N, C-alpha and C positions, 0 to 999 in steps of 0.2 A: 452601632457600637454603643449608643447611649442605653438601649434597653437592657442588655445584660448588666450594666453598671446599676441601673435603677432596681433591677430585680435583686441584685446582690446586696444593695444597701437597704432594701426593704426592711422595716422593723420585724423583729421576730414574733411580736404579738400578732402581726397581720398574716404571717405564713403559717397555715395549719395543715399539718400532714395527717396521715392516717391515725397516728398515736393520739394526736390532739382531738380529732373527732371521736375516737373511741372513749377518750376521758370525759368529752362532753356529754356523750351518750350515757356513760355510767353516773355522771353527776345528775343528768336529767332523770334517770331511773329511780335514783335514790331520793331526789326531791319528790318525784311523783308518788313514789311508795309511802314516803312520810306523810304526804298530804292526804292521800286516800285512807291511810291508817288513822290519821287523826280525826277523820269524820266519825269514826266509830266511838270516839271519846265522848262526843256529844250525845249519841244514842244511849251509851251506858249511863251517863248522868240522868238522862230522862227516866230510863228504867228504874233508877233508884229513887224516883219520886212518884210512885203510882198514886193517883188520886189526891196528891198534895194541892193541886190547883187544876183548873180545867185546861185541857190540851190547847184549845184556841187561844187562852190567855197566856200560856207558856210560849206559844209560837209568836204571838204579838210582841211579848217582852224580848224575845230573841232578836226580833227585827228593829226594835227601838233604837238600840245603840248603833246598828249597822246603818240605819236610815239617817240618823243624826251625823254620823261621820261622813257619809256620802253627800249629804246636804252641803256641809262645810267645804268638802273638797270640790264639788261641782260649782258652787257659788264662787269660790276663789278662782276656778279655772274659766268658767264661762259666763260668770255674772249671776245676779239674782233672778234675772228673767228666766234662767235655765231651770229654776226650781218649780215652774208651773207643772201642774199634774198633767199627764199625757192625755191628748185627745185621741190618739190612735187606739181603737178598741183592742187590737192585738197585744198592746202593751198591758192592758188590764187583764187579758186571758193569761199572759205570762205570770203576773202576780197572783192571780187566783189559783192557777195550776201549781205553782211552787208551794203555796199555802196549803193546798189539799195534800201535796206529797209529804210536807212537814207534819201536819196534824195526823195524817194516816199512820206515819211511822211512830209518832209519839204514842198513839193508842196501841199499835201493834206491839211494841216492846213491853207494854205493861201487862200484856196477857200472853205473850209468847216468849220462848227463849231468844236472846238477843241474836244468836247466830242464825237461827232458823228465819227470824224476820228479815235479816240482812240478806240471807240467801235468796229468798223470794224477791227482794228488791232488785236482784240482778237479772230479772227478766225484762228490766227497763230497756236494755239495747234492742231486744227482740221486739218489744211493743213499739219502740221508736221506728225500727225498720218496716214494720207493718203499716204504722201510721203515715210513714213518708211515702208509702206506695199508694195508699188510699187518699191522702190529702194533699201531697205535693206532686203527685203523678210520676214518681220515680218508678223506673222499670222493675217489675217483679221478677226476682231472680229465683230459680228453683232452690238455691242454697238458703235463701231467706225462709221460705216456707218449711223446708226440711228442719232448720235450726229452730223455727217457732214451735213446730209440733213436738219435737224432742224436748224443747225446753220446758214446755208446759207439762209434758209427761213427768219431767223432774219435779215441777211444782206440786203435783198431785202426791209424789212420793214424800215431799217434805210436809205437806199439809196434813197427810193421813194420821200420823201420830198426835197431832196437836189438836185435831177437830174435836175429839171427845172432851177435851178440858176448855178449849177456847171458843167452840161453835163456829158460827159464821164469821166470828171475829178474826179468824185466820185469813180472811180475804183482805183485811186492812193493808198488809204489805203490798198486795196487788194494786189496791187504790193508790198507794203512795207511789209505786212504779209508774202507774199510768199518769200520775200527775207530773212525774219528772219528765216522761216521755213527751206529754204535750208541751212542757216547758221548752224542751230541746227543739221541737218541731216549730213552735212559734219564734224561738230564737233565730232559726234559720230564715223565717219569713221576714222578720223585722230587721234582719242584719243590713247595717249600713245607713239606717235611717236616722241615727244620732250617733254621738261619740260613744265609745266604750264605757266611759264614766257615766254618761247620762243614761245609758241603757241599764247599767247596774242600779242607779237611783230609781229609775222608773220601776223596775221589777221590785225593789226593796220597799218603795213607799206604797205601791198598789197592794203588795202583800200585806204590809202593816194595816192599811185602811180595811181590807177584806177581813183580816183576822180580828180586828177591833169590832167590825160589825158582827162576826160569827160569835165572838165572845158575848156581845150584848144579847143576840138571839138565843144563844145557848142558855144564858142566865134567866130569860124570861119564858124559856120553853117548858119549865116545870120539871125537867129531867135533873135529878140531884147531882149527877156526876158533872153537869155543866153549870151548876149554880156558882156564881162568883162570890168570893169572899175575900177578906184581907189575909194574904198569905204570911207565913213567917218569912223574915227578911232573907233567910238562906235559900228559900226557893227562888226569890227574885235574882239573888245574886248568882245562883247557879244558872239560871236562864241567861242572864247577861254573859256569863262565862262561856256558855254554849255558843252564843253569838260570836264571841272572840275566836273560839277554837275553830268554828266554821270559816271565818275570815282568814285565819291562819292557814287552814287547810287549802282553801282556794288559791291563796298566794303561792304556796308550796307546789300545788298542781300547775299553776300557771308558769312558774319558774322551771319546772321539769319539762313543760311542753316547748318553752322557748329554747331550752338547751338540747333537747333530743328530738323534738317533733311529736305531734299528737299521735300519730300511728305508732311510734316506738313506745310511748309510755302507756297506751291504753290498757295493756294487760296488767299493769301495776294497780289497776282498779280493784283487783281481787285481794289486794293488801287490806282493804277494808273488811272483807269477810274474815280473813285470818286474825285481825285485830278484835273483831266482834266475838269470834269463837273463843279467844284468849281472855278477853274481859269477862264474857259470860261465864266461862269455866272458873275463873279466879274469884269473882266477887259475887256470883249468883248461884254458883254450884250447877250451872246448866251444861250437862254433858251430853252431846249430841248422840242419838243412837244410830245404828247401822243404816237403817232405811233413810234417816235424814241426811247422813253423809253421802249415801249413794245418790239421792236426789240432788244435793249440792254438787256433786261431781258431773252430773248430767247437765244441770244448768250452766255451770261454769264451762264445760266442754262445748256447749252449744254456743255460748258467747265467744269463746276463743275461735271456734270454726267460723262464725260470722266475721270476726275480726280479721282472720287469716284470708278468708275469701275476698274481703274488701281490699286488703293489701295486694293480693294477686291481681284483682281487677284494675287497681290504681297503676301497677307496673305496666299492665297490658295497654292501658290507654295513655301512659306517659304523665299521669297526674302525680303531683308531688305527695310523697308519703310522710 
């Protein structure tokens, strides 16, 4: 007789019915959509500064504020000893890969419309799936190969109208997508080797060190586009602001994942493309052509198909979605 009384007196905040779960999912989707959309704001700001400063220097400045913040949080949480540079080579691979992704995207949006560059970046889930099979030994599913072939067909559709004006530079978004895919793969490999806060710090500080080194190499390379000079204060301010918008975006995506689950919010990733198209149209007059739109639809469709197949497989194996 005690159990019914305990259940009846259970606080309402702990009793979640279907409507509560639906509300949580809706909130999670909104958080995630806002987060992914915010990522395009930084790309649009970078596009508005073509040639104002070398791309590696912009990337390094972006990581300065984030690294300092993470240093303070990690030292407070785990002590000063936690601020040592990582010895694990994979932690350095993470930092280098995310740096390559950032610089690749910076250079891409300078020579291509924002929406097209962002569209090609959406090959990242496909590249990640292929790398997971090659490097992590994950089972090769026919759906992955089909989605990969179709997606890269869409990439050629997007690249074709831009090749005449941008040349081989149209491959820069693919380099960015590859860098992000390597980051995700190494994230899986090093998962659990340190706290979440420490893992964020390791990636940020190694990315900062690599980008500072890349900035120096670029300066002494003799290539005019990479020659370092003292920038206008607004360039530095905008790079720091990009770092803050990226931090806000990651927080919103994290909150969305907590409220609704990673599998539920994954399609909201395409909010980034919608925002990129809107910002490109409004501020830069970039109107995608029919071929580019068709290619974007093919890439997005391939990514959604791969996501859907993953959800189906998770349900079949009883894995949490």
